[in-house]
C-alpha positions as CSV (number, residue, x, y, z in Angstrom):
1,M,-88.5,144.3,228.0
2,E,-91.6,142.9,228.4
3,I,-91.2,138.5,228.2
4,P,-94.6,136.4,225.8
5,V,-97.1,135.6,227.9
6,V,-99.1,133.5,225.9
7,E,-101.8,131.3,226.2
8,R,-103.9,128.3,224.9
9,T,-106.1,125.5,225.2
10,V,-106.9,122.1,223.9
11,V,-108.4,118.6,223.9
12,I,-107.3,115.6,225.1
13,S,-109.1,113.5,222.5
14,N,-107.2,110.6,223.2
15,P,-110.0,107.7,224.9
16,Q,-106.6,106.2,226.5
17,G,-106.8,109.9,227.8
18,L,-102.8,111.7,229.5
19,H,-101.6,108.5,230.0
20,A,-98.0,107.1,230.8
21,R,-96.7,107.7,227.0
22,P,-98.3,110.4,225.6
23,A,-97.6,112.1,229.3
24,E,-93.8,111.4,228.8
25,M,-93.7,112.6,224.9
26,F,-95.3,116.1,226.6
27,A,-92.8,116.6,229.4
28,R,-90.0,115.8,226.5
29,L,-91.5,118.2,224.1
30,A,-92.0,120.6,226.5
31,L,-88.3,120.1,227.2
32,R,-86.8,121.3,224.2
33,F,-88.2,124.8,224.3
34,D,-86.9,127.0,226.6
35,S,-89.4,128.7,227.9
36,E,-91.4,128.2,231.7
37,I,-94.5,126.2,230.3
38,E,-98.2,125.2,232.6
39,V,-101.1,123.6,232.0
40,I,-103.4,124.1,233.6
41,R,-106.2,121.7,234.2
42,E,-109.8,123.0,236.4
43,S,-107.7,124.7,239.8
44,L,-104.2,122.1,238.8
45,R,-101.5,124.5,237.5
46,V,-98.3,121.9,236.3
47,D,-95.0,121.6,235.4
48,A,-95.2,121.0,231.1
49,K,-91.9,119.9,231.8
50,S,-92.8,117.1,234.3
51,I,-94.1,113.9,233.6
52,L,-95.7,113.3,236.5
53,H,-96.9,116.7,237.2
54,V,-98.5,116.0,234.0
55,L,-99.9,112.5,235.3
56,T,-101.3,113.9,238.4
57,L,-103.8,115.9,235.8
58,G,-105.3,112.8,235.4
59,A,-106.4,114.6,232.5
60,G,-109.2,111.4,230.1
61,Q,-110.9,111.7,226.9
62,G,-112.4,114.7,226.5
63,T,-110.6,116.9,229.7
64,K,-110.0,120.8,227.9
65,L,-106.7,121.7,229.5
66,V,-105.1,125.0,229.2
67,L,-101.1,125.7,228.0
68,H,-100.0,128.8,228.9
69,A,-96.0,129.0,229.1
70,R,-93.3,132.3,229.5
71,G,-90.7,133.5,227.8
72,A,-89.1,133.7,224.5
73,D,-90.4,130.9,222.7
74,A,-93.4,130.4,223.8
75,N,-95.6,130.8,221.2
76,E,-93.6,127.7,218.9
77,A,-93.1,125.8,222.2
78,L,-97.6,126.1,222.9
79,E,-97.6,126.0,218.3
80,A,-95.6,122.6,218.9
81,L,-97.4,121.0,222.4
82,A,-100.9,122.1,220.2
83,R,-100.3,120.1,217.8
84,L,-99.0,117.0,219.6
85,V,-101.9,116.7,221.2
86,D,-104.2,117.4,217.7
87,S,-102.4,114.8,216.3
88,D,-103.7,112.3,219.5
89,F,-100.1,111.9,220.5
90,A,-99.3,110.5,217.1
91,T,-95.6,109.7,216.5
92,D,-94.3,108.4,213.1
93,E,-93.0,104.9,214.5
94,T,-97.2,104.9,215.6
95,L,-98.7,105.5,212.8
96,S,-96.5,102.7,211.1
97,Q,-97.3,100.2,213.2
98,E,-101.6,101.3,213.0
99,S,-101.4,101.6,209.7
100,H,-99.6,97.6,209.6
101,G,-100.9,96.4,212.4
């Protein structure tokens, strides 16, 4: 049986880019999935499950990243990661802080 491979392109909209906190959120979410997940920026390809690797992408606002996943839960993994990026790395905690700030 062939292992599913899925790709999806996302754009970083956060004005601070993919800095430490979003990179940590991204890697922590990627770790929940069994699939092999990589993030690609131009010719740089890194392990999505490593905070340090994700940070090496230097992805500022407007950067296009290609998410590449291989495994049984590849579709679910990329859907969850794309939702996180599309939400501008919002969490319940950050949303509640902004509404009270």
